[in-house]
Steps between C-alpha positions, in 0.01 A plus 500: 500500500624847417367795697536844352440828682424752230588846628333759281469768766675761292257442216161421656552543872432133591680167546372190324582154634470210256580131538616360167473124513344200332535344156535697179706792384538845649185632332283216636635527854461878500138473385430242770665714769301808406174301483566357846578845642166630372309184594627506859423869544862611539445718193174684559270626221635827362863433600738642243770260382854597401554600138601190310843643419569560871371160605708332228813677621435404864434136413783475249272380220423628152256787467288296262459232768339746741302679228359168377413393856316830563313467170393144582363607841323798346334268249395266782350786698744504794660832400399812310723717282410857413719765343610751763389277788739209464424138570280436803322213671148486356225638721309173481802276565397429861691247715356150509347361816491123483403398148733513201400767254532455125672803345284710273609455140382835365658842552428668833197727472491664839552833329406377153716490186583818313384342175229236501525281190346189652259296295140427587389835637281754318538877519346563843467873428268422207227335707172658377401649834220724377340237274534230767349726766206581271445130428520421871238763584264379228546139611424588863187691405368216283598212731212305658495473878599132492833598343608625844451159660726192482662465159433223249823300452433489125515880490236762437272417210543851363875450463476149357256621234725796414806273480324244280416773247840670516710181480298374203537830318860589583669162557294247305399308814195273471311500827194607698470666842435176689839363392696798635630505858642825636827480694764740626753432224704230331669372817163465671373306198792256528433450871135423431577261215779303667425543870706297743584136439239269346211736573562733204272539201796415273804286568854478369733438343463838332691602189607863496723721289872479581504874573230660713419660835681325781238574760243306296732198507551540874126518557452176309784327683340601831178337380690179429485534121793369296583735212669395176675771292419525129780627273445829315596610150396778263156341458425484872480200730597159360164336567606200290698370799189479720436145615342371820439843656143556618502871420716765336537869587570736208520872420385466137426868424851620595744254654634632827773611513660421163217645288315373196167319458444127487483414130165382354622147429619463860169633630324229303753242623446577868123468455548166325723384785248609766215318323702183452628490859189633675724783622452875548678808366520801730521826308662794676378785280820694567512835315203398285371858479830666412595405146662765282614384156225267386144403579448351847563128538175332605465288810600134486173425681305579185633182339344271763318645805482152655876446498630848587468704819544869412637718781528878492513805726516880502841509672671646190211653310385701806691435822620209717356691796147404391558125553244401236527204265291223346500141386301383197435134576368190330155433643615190690752701704273784615358307795834367628662845476212661691526226763872577534423870531244457777142605567576872514726736306806537720749656259354759265309815598141484376499878457811483279329232294198723447724793408696293247176377344385859456844602373482233229137552401541877473788460252748664738710181518540484121594867485756459777660193339525677162656805664753290692579296190606821325703615800683172541570473130660846516706390799611189314601707195707733719682199646577365154620841381727548803661161448545563127679825579714393797523118488430389142675169564226394747216304339150572632225237483147445627387839369167413338301508823509545875669734746859382469772414250793259512850635436728222372849516651831339406552160668626524856407867555151481653600472865757780490258727313227445758751582774607815317135601475454451875797727568346769279164476676324325209245234589469233230529124460724260314353217293657240728273610786200356312644163395346183639761333725485182291517676161801558279606866453385502138398867499859614547608814686267795510319771693123519548431875484160636592407829335164567667560567870740796480334840525493689171723785622766251617494264203770677297745490792420133557581416138825695518601315816409166342714563194787593729516157666473284186813307398694651210463362151 
């Protein structure tokens, strides 16, 4: 064991005691020592650490060793780094008491990033407050007295009727109100469908795209569902490799996160597979409303309403704060899903359901989606133009739809680029963060860059900062 007293009094007015021990090189032992100092409470939230040059000199290691260790701990959420404030222990990095805590794997957000280029979030400043308030008032005035009692677990009839009309018109869904169940979003839908253990409506193994949202996989694992990754190529998920799975989860309108729709022949193939195996396809209608360069891609459910469960929400078209979503179910699954949900609505506000129904019926929802489609397309075009001007060697894909793009990077540069972004206060994700743990890294190195969440006045600075951290051509 090597103990090192790091005396940085002349520079920051404090002594830092670290115990560098254990397997691995100097970087690994330094990261472990700093984690343990924070975990035990010896380094309190807000404590300023020595500049990496000073700490490197005191420890007798290379500057890059300390800089890389700091960057790793910033990315994990233990430390924060802000220009002019130095590197500090994150405000939320509280000492553990008893249980082992898993480090957070996203940048610390106690004070928030300077530039938010994360995927999956709409422009919060564009929420249609006036139109929503007007719809809410009209819905309250028209609501019958029984609407203020216990909620129907299927959802308000007014909303299910509005959704049946809208989804048929805008997404090509074939349904009727009695086959729609309202939920609080996609994750809630998965919980209802798979439940815990053998009591779920559906059972695994479940095929799913090799790249997708990790928290969906974790939710399924918690429910005891085995997931099988499906390879991806330029035509979408390789559904031809489906075999004994009992269900498959797809994002056919716009594959998340790599982009691109599921090709027509593969749509037909997955329906054929589901019919032959007595299996189900779950359709996450991800980014279905936001298509820019061609006509919208219709819902997979329209090919066979008895073999596809269509799941959607307003988390991107309006706001994730509303917690409103829906499942369009085959008739045989409506009863089991309602049984799983319970006798009363316990998740979704009845008043929000009434307001959304009015918002749709009045045409305000269509107007809002069209307006946001124009705004996001303009944001996307600005991203493409900035990259063409400052990083023409970086290929951009997944541009036809959605709220994010994928920046293809040279092999071996993704991790260092994400770290550089963290140091510059840019919040974004690398492609590797979305890969199924059992899947091959076929998508290569890349960044998943969201262009919706950043406020309009800050978007230009965010693009400039992004271009500044990209690897040279």
